[in-house]
C-alpha positions, -999 to +999 in steps of 0.1 A: -531+310-496-531+303-459-531+268-449-557+257-423-549+238-388-565+205-383-575+204-347-578+170-334-594+175-299-613+203-281-585+209-260-564+220-291-593+239-305-604+260-276-574+284-275-578+288-312-615+295-304-607+319-281-584+340-305-614+342-329-636+358-303-615+388-289-639+413-297-659+424-268-692+432-289-688+398-307-684+382-273-715+398-259-731+388-291-726+351-288-734+354-248-768+371-256-774+341-283-764+314-262-785+329-232-815+333-256-809+295-269-812+284-231-838+300-224-860+291-255-848+257-245-862+255-214-895+274-224-903+249-255-895+217-232-914+228-202-943+242-222-942+216-245-942+240-272-918+218-293-925+238-326-904+265-313-873+244-311-865+255-349-856+288-335-824+275-317-799+275-342-816+309-353-811+324-322-775+308-312-761+314-345-775+344-357-764+363-326-727+347-328-724+349-366-734+388-367-705+394-340-681+372-367-692+390-399-695+424-382-669+429-354-645+399-353-643+404-392-635+366-399-652+330-408-670+313-378-655+279-368-687+263-370-681+258-406-650+238-405-657+224-367-690+225-361-689+202-330-658+217-315-675+252-321-707+243-305-688+229-275-668+257-273-699+285-273-714+267-244-678+267-227-672+305-232-710+313-224-702+293-187-669+308-183-684+343-190-712+339-167-692+327-139-666+355-146-635+325-153-634+349-191-639+387-193-661+401-221-633+424-230-616+393-249-580+381-247 
């Protein structure tokens, strides 16, 4: 059985995160899910429809996990490193948005 590496900081974790997100379809799904997350968050707060906030993890994780299970064929890092994974999702989203990362992966 493969021993899992332990990450003690986000700077250690993020390079691993990128290796788990090489597939271009998976990256596009992550980007779409995170974009919808932010759109829904802004809409729910600005219209005071807070009941919609329960959909945030469904959108974000639904798109991302589809990318992992069907395209990357790996287990989402969320299960072992939930906070690092969430922060890395947002970081990748903004890096893709700003052109610092590509949708084609590494």
